[in-house]
PATI-865010 format. One record per residue: residue in one letter; x, y, z of N, C-alpha, C in turn. Coordinates in steps of 0.001 Angstrom, whole numbers, padded with zeros to 6 digits, always signed. Layout:
% residues N
AXYZXYZXYZ
...
//
This chain:
% residues 359
M+076390+054835-006096+076580+053505-006680+075643+052384-006601
C+075437+051440-007431+074262+050526-007294+074697+049259-006835
V+073927+048979-005715+074357+047873-004919+074223+046451-005655
E+073451+046334-006917+073052+045219-007847+074455+044973-008740
C+074988+046060-008985+076004+045812-010186+077218+046328-009688
G+077123+047470-008707+078742+048112-008320+079148+049136-009172
K+078309+049518-010120+078574+050563-011009+077749+051656-010669
Q+077945+052836-011702+077183+054070-011702+075824+053611-011957
C+074662+054182-011404+073286+053993-011514+072760+054091-013090
H+072093+053182-013737+071570+053278-014937+070095+052931-014994
N+069561+053151-016105+067957+053114-016359+067786+051672-016052
S+068496+050900-016512+068051+049378-016447+067751+048737-015036
C+068470+049452-014351+068283+048501-013009+067331+049426-011992
Q+066235+048644-011455+065345+049087-010834+065206+048853-009252
K+066373+048347-008880+066564+047807-007441+067058+048988-006811
E+067196+048808-005170+067851+049679-004334+069014+050296-004965
K+069160+051328-004602+070471+052246-005065+071365+053121-003666
V+072452+052707-003847+073222+053424-002846+073929+054725-003382
I+073853+055852-002954+074320+057182-003393+075222+057599-002252
T+076455+057728-002685+077477+058378-001981+077675+059812-001655
K+077330+060308-000457+077287+061666-000124+078359+061988+000888
Y+079212+062759+000543+080080+063139+001675+081021+061663+002028
G+081039+060897+001215+081549+059547+001488+080768+058582+002337
L+079620+059019+002929+078654+057965+003403+077677+057381+002414
P+077523+056193+002670+076363+055529+002063+074949+055974+002192
E+074122+056087+001302+072610+056817+001921+071752+055649+000833
K+070551+055193+001374+069845+054557+000810+068629+055183-000062
K+068280+054910-001089+067095+055520-001749+066082+054600-002333
T+064790+054528-002222+064114+053572-002822+063628+053884-004049
V+063588+053211-005271+063019+053421-006441+062110+052645-006704
L+061007+053249-007338+059723+052714-007693+059791+051633-008814
N+059448+050492-008644+059551+049314-009710+058543+049799-010897
M+059004+049923-011789+058276+050592-012901+057621+049197-013588
R+058019+047935-013365+057570+046717-013876+056072+046440-013249
D+055798+047290-012086+054307+046833-011327+053486+048096-011548
P+052687+048200-012426+051858+049271-012854+050830+049587-011775
S+050525+048619-010900+049591+048845-009844+050161+049745-008758
A+051481+049779-008632+052143+050594-007842+051777+052205-008120
L+051617+052442-009206+051200+053704-009634+049852+054477-009250
T+049075+053372-009348+047555+053742-009049+046930+053608-007869
A+047346+052674-007023+046784+052575-005710+046938+053660-004932
I+045777+054490-004676+045929+055752-003679+044923+055290-002553
T+045598+055163-001412+044766+054940-000162+044435+055883+000592
V+043024+056195+001027+042657+057312+001852+041906+056490+003113
K+042668+056495+004225+042191+055772+005587+040457+056116+006037
N+039713+055273+006248+038337+055323+006493+037360+056426+005713
T+037594+056111+004536+036998+056946+003564+036593+056091+002085
V+035231+056138+002027+034989+055563+000805+034565+056530-000219
F+034987+056025-001457+034601+057231-002590+033322+056834-003714
V+032549+057931-003984+031787+057656-005000+031886+058816-006253
Q+031974+058295-007392+032085+059200-008369+031169+058683-009532
K+031109+059488-010645+030220+059377-011719+030964+058283-012648
N+032297+058041-012685+033065+057226-013224+033320+056136-012545
G+032590+055849-011431+033005+054575-010587+032303+053357-011156
N+032573+052238-010352+032173+051043-010889+031592+050326-009293
D+030597+049822-009251+030166+049424-008042+030690+047739-007916
S+030996+047324-009093+031670+045712-009213+033175+046025-008728
T+033558+047068-009272+035028+047161-008778+035811+047954-007732
G+034571+048683-007285+034981+049616-006102+035345+049189-004916
L+036421+049872-004069+037118+049222-002952+036987+050341-001814
V+036634+050035-000637+036947+051174+000300+038142+051722+000612
E+038300+052723+001012+039674+053554+001282+040594+053463+000098
R+040029+053418-001077+040885+053629-002349+040123+054601-003041
F+040903+055793-003347+040427+056756-004024+040430+056466-005525
D+041259+055429-006010+041388+055014-007298+040359+054081-007800
K+039602+053797-006786+038599+052435-007006+037012+053097-006435
P+036760+054178-007125+035522+054654-006614+034364+053621-006802
F+033281+053776-005967+032016+053351-006374+031109+054194-007298
L+030031+053596-007957+029223+054601-008867+028050+055087-008195
T+027536+054092-007067+026386+054571-006382+026784+054643-005157
I+025691+055546-004410+025755+055601-002947+025672+054443-002227
Q+024562+053735-002590+024083+052551-002086+025050+051625-001996
A+025931+051257-003066+026839+050405-003040+028010+050706-001996
A+028315+051875-001957+029339+052582-000991+028819+052166+000393
E+027499+052518+000608+026962+052070+002072+027309+050984+002281
T+026960+049889+001427+026958+048705+001733+028429+048050+002005
A+029224+048598+001262+030674+048270+001434+031340+048734+002687
S+030739+049897+003081+031129+050418+004513+030790+049814+005590
L+029476+049180+005582+028783+048523+006566+029581+047300+006780
A+030062+046511+005714+030765+045223+005643+032078+045611+006162
S+032949+046383+005619+034248+046522+006100+034590+047287+007264
F+033806+047914+007942+034161+048936+008979+033041+048482+010236
T+033361+047441+010922+032016+046902+011789+032369+047530+013111
S+033351+048073+013514+033746+048806+014694+033743+050220+014855
R+032833+050855+014252+032524+052149+014286+032323+052629+015533
T+032633+053956+015889+032146+054565+017250+032039+055993+016934
Q+031300+056998+018034+031298+058355+017705+032597+059013+017505
T+033464+058466+017834+035156+058972+017734+035899+058260+016829
S+035322+057192+016019+036197+056480+015137+034976+056404+013852
R+034724+057198+012912+033977+057517+011878+034336+057189+010620
I+033334+056910+009841+033647+056795+008504+032958+057804+007564
L+033835+058174+006452+033204+059173+005506+033163+058761+004195
I+031756+058912+003603+031547+058660+002277+031525+059817+001596
K+032528+059928+000425+032842+061076-000102+032262+060902-001523
V+031503+061894-001891+030585+061801-003165+030989+062925-003767
E+031624+062534-005129+031843+063682-006197+030872+064483-006671
S+030887+065446-006893+029400+066223-007340+028834+065488-008448
G+027662+065423-008490+026932+065082-009874+025794+064554-009481
N+024863+064026-010233+023551+063687-009999+023358+062079-009641
Y+022761+061958-008720+022601+060670-007968+021199+060311-007593
T+020827+058918-007702+019595+058722-006854+019599+058164-005627
G+018830+058685-004667+018772+058178-003292+018179+056823-003181
P+017941+056046-002016+018276+056877-000834+019526+056866-000113
I+019984+057651+000645+020990+057548+001543+020387+057275+002883
T+020754+056075+003384+020518+055609+004400+021309+055716+005586
I+020745+056374+006582+021654+056801+007665+022088+055615+008690
N+023228+055467+008887+023600+054358+009619+024638+055227+010907
D+025031+054466+011877+025772+054752+012880+027186+055198+012620
F+027428+056373+012550+028789+056783+012591+029372+056685+011284
I+028718+056931+010210+028980+056842+009047+028431+058272+008311
D+029438+059247+008147+029291+060440+007558+029349+060623+006170
Y+028797+061927+005400+028801+062001+003942+029343+063337+003677
D+029953+063282+002826+030239+064739+002023+029766+064751+000526
L+028694+065436+000386+028081+065316-000898+028646+066393-001986
G+029115+067063-001469+029770+068280-002369+028488+069332-002879
N+028354+069379-004356+027123+070113-004847+026311+069187-005587
S+026419+068035-005017+025468+066950-005740+024122+067098-005700
V+023338+066668-006525+021977+066451-006592+021360+064993-006323
I+020680+064723-005209+020212+063600-004825+018713+063489-004721
S+018128+062550-005725+016610+062567-006302+016276+061036-005801
N+014948+061038-005700+014182+059899-005556+012919+060099-005844
S+012337+059113-006733+010934+059207-007181+010054+058242-006369
S+010855+057089-005575+010017+055899-005169+010324+056034-003630
G+010752+056750-002937+010994+056869-001561+011720+058240-001102
S+012245+058303+000097+012888+059379+000614+014255+059704-000103
C+014629+060792-000148+016251+060862-000487+017009+060494+000652
I+016980+060990+002094+017515+060531+003018+016325+059860+004102
K+016794+058824+004666+015978+058128+005381+016584+057146+006690
D+015889+057052+007565+016376+056296+008728+016605+054744+008326
K+017358+053935+009210+017083+052503+009021+016120+052056+009889
T+015962+050624+009912+014879+050175+010564+015339+049646+012042
T+016472+049555+012329+017178+048990+013498+017339+050216+014325
A+017693+049856+015817+018051+050867+016575+019235+051347+016442
Y+019476+052754+016838+020594+053361+016718+021428+053513+017933
T+022798+053489+017907+023665+053734+019264+023325+055006+019703
A+023289+054947+021271+022923+056282+021939+024287+057053+021791
V+024372+058470+021560+025533+059083+021624+025621+059922+022646
T+026903+060419+023094+027184+061373+024296+027763+062500+023838
N+027949+063519+025004+028663+064694+024783+028294+065571+023437
G+027086+065699+023269+026403+066134+022097+027174+065548+020561
A+027492+064384+020681+027875+063719+019220+026839+063483+018236
Y+026870+063485+016971+025990+062926+016419+026052+061816+015543
S+024823+060843+015272+024929+059567+014853+025587+059608+013416
S+025193+060707+012645+025768+060658+011374+025692+062306+011232
I+026490+062655+010272+026729+064106+009513+026698+064128+008097
I+025834+065118+007521+026079+065194+006262+026705+066515+005941
Y+027825+066601+004988+028291+067838+004884+028163+068285+003078
G+028483+069419+002881+028192+069718+001714+027317+070934+001120
N+026943+071037+000203+025962+071750-000531+024966+071163-001352
A+024551+069935-001154+023628+069002-001898+022020+069725-001966
T+021577+069129-003046+020258+069610-003039+019556+068203-003044
F+018318+067881-002452+017568+066830-002482+016391+067201-002917
V+015808+066352-003830+014751+066391-004690+014010+065176-004301
G+012821+065054-003670+011963+063774-003481+010840+064024-004466
S+010399+063127-005038+009050+063276-005884+008119+061973-005666
A+008132+061243-004594+007478+060118-004214+006344+060917-003629
S+005069+060055-003818+003828+060588-003333+003432+060209-002003
S+004353+059610-001237+003825+059493+000204+005198+058937+000920
S+006324+059516+000559+007891+059625+001385+008147+061067+001476
G+008595+061493+002847+009295+062604+002832+010519+062810+002192
T+010814+063857+001616+012587+063972+000949+013242+063550+002061
L+013284+064099+003311+013783+063719+004475+012823+063174+005384
G+012848+061605+005661+012018+060878+006128+012549+060009+007309
V+012145+060389+008525+012675+059512+009891+011251+059056+010279
T+010888+057807+010273+009922+057229+010535+009741+055961+011290
S+010965+055338+011624+011130+054005+012494+010734+054267+013609
V+010112+053369+014566+009956+053684+015767+011232+053113+016542
N+012365+052719+015944+013535+052423+016595+014506+053394+016504
S+014108+054751+015763+014916+055826+015785+015231+056825+016791
G+014636+056477+017888+014705+057513+018976+016026+058001+019450
N+016982+057113+019112+018338+057670+019540+019104+058230+018229
L+018407+058371+017101+019227+059086+015992+019470+060559+016109
N+020670+060879+016046+020949+062486+016167+021805+062749+014875
L+021035+063496+013975+021508+063895+012729+021870+065162+012581
L+022622+065343+011721+023153+066915+011375+023274+066786+009805
I+022750+067719+009335+022720+067984+007848+023045+069429+007465
H+023915+069559+006461+024277+070670+005823+024032+070516+004399
C+023305+071664+003798+022872+071340+002495+022314+072573+001880
N+021912+072613+000517+021712+073671-000239+020043+073731-000138
Q+019338+072598-000374+018018+072708-000557+017362+071396-000219
I+016197+071070+000639+015581+070090+000599+013968+070319-000061
Y+013854+069604-001047+012673+069950-001901+011702+068719-002173
G+010341+068984-001680+009499+068050-001848+008540+068412-003106
T+008300+067603-004404+007591+067942-005327+006188+067610-005291
S+006044+066156-004546+004685+065667-004355+004352+065464-002939
Y+005067+065528-002044+005017+065324-000568+005735+065920+000504
E+005642+065806+001483+006502+066673+002533+007878+066598+002344
A+008446+067927+002362+010248+067922+002347+010553+067201+003606
V+010267+067500+004803+010654+066912+005901+009421+066286+006810
L+009656+064917+006846+008581+064118+007605+009478+063625+008789
L+009329+064144+009848+009946+063577+011116+008871+063223+012450
Q+009130+061798+012447+008219+061224+013488+008791+060863+014983
T+010137+060949+014777+011102+060660+016135+012433+061311+016010
A+013523+061240+016674+014796+061414+016741+015059+063073+016890
N+016280+063378+016941+016650+064728+016896+017480+064987+015589
V+016864+066188+014891+017769+066590+013450+018031+067799+013611
V+019261+068137+013200+019555+069717+013089+019919+070004+011481
I+019439+070935+011037+019380+071362+009676+020043+072834+009332
Y+021119+072804+008452+021304+074058+008049+021323+074053+006456
A+020471+074903+006131+019987+074849+004760+019560+076124+004147
N+019674+076478+002579+019146+077752+002113+017788+077573+001942
K+017121+076296+001522+015548+076383+001179+015243+075070+001654
I+014110+075072+002255+013001+073789+002584+012020+074095+001815
Y+011272+073329+000787+010373+073895+000006+009443+072678-000452
M+008103+072769-000374+007037+071723-000702+006097+072284-002115
D+005961+071680-003197+005597+072367-004166+003884+071921-004105
K+003511+070667-003598+002410+070377-003621+001363+071395-002940
N+000417+071416-003914-000429+072625-003309-001912+072315-003372
N-002372+071121-003482-003738+070810-003537-004202+069962-002363
T-003548+070023-001243-004053+069108+000047-003625+069778+001341
A-004637+069393+002207-004217+070015+003322-003645+069155+004388
T-003160+067611+003902-002687+066721+004566-001309+066546+004341
S-000607+067521+003784+000869+067332+003604+001539+068650+003928
Q+002398+068795+004705+002879+070188+004859+004464+070276+004616
C+005000+071123+004355+006467+071392+003915+007246+070657+004870
I+007001+071012+006399+007699+070193+007645+006649+069626+008272
N+006530+068309+008593+005778+067891+009543+006146+067016+010524
L+006243+067398+011903+006556+066684+012955+005339+065787+013346
A+005383+064525+013050+004122+063866+013081+004360+062446+013939
T+003974+062534+015135+004183+061163+015941+003227+060738+016530
S+003143+059570+017155+002001+059017+017899+002570+058178+019080
S+001612+057682+019649+001756+056856+020907+002837+055627+020606
G+002995+055275+019518+003707+054147+019151+005365+054587+019176
Y+005601+055852+019174+007153+056205+019292+007520+056542+020841
V+008430+056138+021068+009160+056401+022534+009431+057891+022721
V+010302+058363+021688+010973+059619+021643+010061+060655+020646
N+009682+061753+021280+009011+062568+020247+010028+063407+019388
P+009954+063834+018363+010685+064291+017141+011229+065725+017580
S+012273+066148+017490+012862+067316+017678+013753+067883+016633
L+013300+068991+016190+014043+069616+015050+014293+070965+015057
E+015915+071216+014549+016274+072583+014571+016699+073056+013134
V+016267+074197+012742+016681+074478+011338+016939+076061+011528
Y+018403+076182+010585+019065+077318+010761+019146+077824+009327
N+018854+079206+009127+019120+079992+007958+018454+079526+006799
A+017312+079008+006875+016557+078636+005729+015220+079656+005539
K+015114+079492+004273+013497+080050+003785+012794+078782+003643
I+011678+078584+004373+010769+077597+004350+009427+078149+003686
Y+009126+077195+002789+007916+077738+002016+006967+076785+001299
T+005701+077136+000905+004938+076289+000148+004741+076981-001325
N+003958+076490-002140+003691+076805-003420+003047+078214-003514
Q+003884+079340-004118+003416+080456-004219+002196+081105-005138
S+001915+079927-005908+000749+080133-006666-000465+079996-005921
G-000399+079496-004560-001576+079220-003874-001586+077890-003307
S-002120+077550-002041-002114+076192-001582-003125+076307-000544
T-003455+074911-000081-004242+074864+001026-003762+074494+002236
N-002228+073989+002314-001662+073273+003323-000762+074216+004244
S-000569+074122+005526+000422+074846+006391+001747+074659+005823
V+002602+075354+006166+004248+075219+005930+004789+074169+006912
I+004478+074389+008256+004803+073531+009282+003689+073302+010213
E+003711+071980+010449+002463+071310+011307+002985+070206+012340
F+002726+070552+013572+002891+069431+014513+001359+068518+014722
S+001648+067455+014451+000536+066307+014459+000552+065183+015209
N-000392+064827+015691-000672+063564+016414+000321+063465+017684
A+000965+064691+018108+001915+064459+019116+001547+063781+020359
N+002276+063070+021299+001945+062548+022525+001609+063701+023415
P+000421+063484+023926+000200+064514+025141+001023+064551+026351
G+001283+065455+027130+002037+065126+028301+002691+066504+028868
L+003800+066484+029580+004345+067677+030098+005069+068157+028852
N+005486+069583+028988+005986+070558+027969+007249+070009+027494
E+008040+069477+028361+009192+068777+027821+009212+067550+026886
N+007880+066871+026838+007420+066012+026077+007141+066121+024719
Y+006817+067601+024290+006275+068039+023408+007101+067737+022093
S+006563+067594+020996+007244+067807+019773+007842+069034+019829
K+009257+069152+019208+009929+070504+019471+010562+070962+017967
L+010257+072121+017961+010933+072980+016783+011582+074180+017001
M+012963+074385+016541+013176+075546+016969+013919+076203+015416
L+013448+077409+015066+014059+077962+013857+014700+079208+014203
V+015900+079467+013546+016840+080453+013936+017385+080968+012611
N+017057+082339+012635+017519+083191+011290+016820+082592+010038
C+015377+082301+010143+014652+081813+009023+013466+082908+008514
E+013279+082648+007449+012000+083123+006792+010886+082058+006377
V+009734+082268+006793+008678+081237+006451+007512+081834+005658
G+007234+081244+004740+006435+081975+003510+005246+081044+003355
S+003876+081537+003539+002630+080561+003327+001794+081309+002570
W+001211+080497+001500+000324+081014+000455-000776+080235+000603
S-001290+079574+002081-002383+079002+002065-003711+079932+002372
T-004883+079472+001760-005838+080340+002081-006434+080085+003218
T-006383+078832+003852-007285+078519+004997-006468+078125+006236
R-005234+077881+006234-004267+077278+007094-003144+078143+007919
P-003205+078079+009210-001896+079088+009649-000784+078438+008787
A+000456+079556+008954+001702+078997+008577+002240+078193+009348
I+002430+078170+010674+002839+077059+011401+001398+076534+012573
N+001098+075509+012327-000159+074876+012971-000039+073694+013640
G-000760+073571+014613-001187+072314+015243-001764+071507+014308
D-001968+070182+014542-002622+069249+013766-004205+069843+013374
H-004566+069993+012022-005541+070505+011232-006962+069591+011488
T-006694+068382+011834-007807+067154+012179-007607+066569+013465
G-006633+066684+014194-006549+065930+015653-005769+066557+016255
T-004919+065945+017232-004090+066767+018302-002692+066771+017873
G-002221+068165+018130-000965+068441+018080-000301+069268+018984
F+000735+068588+019734+001487+069425+020887+002768+069696+020273
G+003130+070945+020419+004117+071636+020055+004844+072435+020662
Q+006263+072406+020897+006909+073310+021687+007562+074217+020575
L+007554+075527+020156+007813+076074+019262+008981+077342+019780
T+010226+077374+019248+011191+078113+019632+011498+079027+018297
L+011528+080362+018280+011717+081244+017202+012765+082188+017436
K+013855+082403+016935+014955+083307+017098+015360+084204+015879
N+014791+085385+015535+015001+086182+014563+014473+085661+013408
V+013174+085379+013279+012371+084498+012256+011195+085671+011835
I+011226+085522+010586+010004+086334+009926+009037+085091+009378
I+007798+085634+009546+006659+084854+008967+005761+085572+008115
Y+005666+085211+006727+004671+086145+005734+003672+085012+005483
T+002451+085422+005601+001278+084776+005091+000406+085381+004114
S-000171+085043+003209-001018+085579+002363-002205+085644+002604
A-003034+084735+003707-004311+085004+004076-004479+084417+005429
G-003749+083449+005858-003901+082802+007315-003244+083540+008265
A-003297+082810+009678-002543+083305+010733-001047+082982+010617
C-000375+083734+011384+001174+083103+011172+001275+082172+012073
I+000660+081691+013046+000488+080729+014138-000688+080413+014557
G-001112+079054+014604-002415+078876+015266-002503+077271+015583
D-003368+076924+016332-003908+075746+016858-005036+075409+016124
D-005037+074763+014922-006441+075009+014013-007359+073974+014613
S-006811+072987+015217-007755+072060+015852-007779+072116+017528
A-008966+072190+017960-009251+072464+019535-008266+071619+020485
P-008025+070591+020319-007201+069617+021356-005963+070164+021194
S-005332+070813+020082-003819+071074+019826-003225+072088+020850
I-002085+071962+021376-001486+072987+022152-000147+073356+021664
L+000166+074665+021526+001332+075275+020943+001851+076224+022022
K+003200+075812+022552+003686+076733+023377+004989+077369+022790
V+004994+078794+022796+005806+079535+021562+006646+080549+022654
Y+008203+080104+022215+009155+080962+022805+009891+081921+021699
A+009643+083159+021635+009643+083873+020700+010965+084873+021295
Y+012069+085042+020451+013347+085803+020524+013504+086512+019594
G+012378+087302+018948+012702+088234+017623+012015+087500+016899
L+010533+087725+016780+009534+087224+015920+008834+088381+015172
Y+008848+088198+013946+008086+089028+012974+007069+088781+011892
A+005895+089350+011855+005015+088664+010846+004078+089810+010459
N+003449+089583+009272+002566+090472+008549+001083+090027+009059
R+000791+088957+009635-000596+088699+010251-000480+087924+011557
N-001586+088156+012498-001461+088007+013777-001436+086345+013834
Y-001255+085906+015240-001718+084628+015696-003058+084251+016027
V-003513+083212+015829-005019+083000+016224-004712+081572+017096
F-004965+081559+018361-005132+080464+019453-006509+080287+019644
G-007057+078969+019406-008323+078688+019806-008388+077980+021156
N-007202+077306+021380-006962+076611+022636-006510+077515+023694
I-007209+077804+024837-006932+078579+025974-005336+078068+026374
S-004811+076903+026457-003611+076340+026775-002448+076892+025997
S-002705+077259+024572-001595+077782+023714-001409+079381+024229
A-000011+079412+024190+000353+080773+024572+001698+080876+024086
F+002036+082366+024069+003582+082735+023980+004204+082547+025281
V+004838+081825+025678+005474+081545+027070+006631+082497+027360
V+007507+082931+026302+008445+083809+026404+008372+084881+025254
G+008358+085844+025378+008649+086927+024021+007148+087189+023522
S+007031+087970+022509+005982+088257+021776+005938+088322+020238
L+005062+088569+019573+004948+089119+018001+005078+090413+017895
S+005955+090871+016931+006227+092192+016313+005442+092162+014828
L+004270+092874+014974+003416+092715+013842+003484+093921+012930
D+003624+093498+011660+003626+094770+010729+003045+094142+009414
E+001920+094884+008769+001294+094135+007858+002415+094307+006564
D+003533+095331+006512+004354+095513+005406+005386+094387+005445
I+005488+093371+006255+006574+092577+006225+006266+091605+004788
I+007371+091147+004328+007485+090535+003159+008460+089319+003136
F+008385+088271+002464+009107+087165+002030+010200+087432+001169
N+011369+086965+001189+012323+086732+000190+012196+088098-000529
Q+012238+089273+000142+012367+090553-000344+011307+090923-001294
G+010226+090134-001330+008940+090455-002130+009118+089670-003543
N+010385+088843-003756+010688+088429-004935+010094+086738-005000
T+009489+086392-006361+009047+084947-006256+010188+083974-006523
I+010014+082966-005719+011181+082181-005532+010767+080881-005997
//
């Protein structure tokens, strides 16, 4: 029975209804069809949406039906709307798969789900740190997490596709899941401080005519308080297969000091492919000082000409912890302080990269 008219319910009545069931009144709410907004408002807590049909002028946080068009507008709205973020109270920017222009600027406790998107940038990094200090995290938490299977393509001439370069980023703890990090004109990963963990299929740099850019460069200096620490899992890491002069990975300008203060790189279940005619695949700074702690777990290194690991410049020191390392060419340590601290190299000239296929 209708509480408005006291009669049987009919279509013209849009108010509350009472339906008699076993003689007992029972309330049921009926949607007011005269208010179209009631049909379209889809709220998702602590989530901001980006879609190719979005609009930066009308986009709203926590509204699936009001997506933004650009990642940058979603970031700006998130920072303005969620000012009390913590490592246990986080915000997610969910990006519908598509082609987008970077950069993604990493902020405290804002995470990303990028799906299968392609993020490109021709004027700077695709992923970069902010310029102000990050909040210190505890218990192994991350400052920011990037989920999904995105491809990052950087074509700027002086910015790493992933670039962490601010002296204020020592507290940054970043986790990235992605398909590929690709530098067409500069380094794929340029890390000068912070702690970064990457799960990727490929990390690749295409530039082949310079010895000053590497696919991955851990490049720090005395201006940084915290030396860079990078972990890479399950990736093929390589340079241009038509030939190049650069190393695949380099430690450069690191702060000298005790072993625990070295720049640190750990590769797990990775293949490293180098087509350099002059440089080791993994190298100390080729012009100055590079202090590196290198941990290799189930890693293959293929080189077309150079050493698999080397300290190309005499002041450089590399400490290697090998728990399953295989290469087709030997290491060359010019500095007596460089050494395999743990483990050794399994050398076999028949070792190949990517099953011998062009990649």
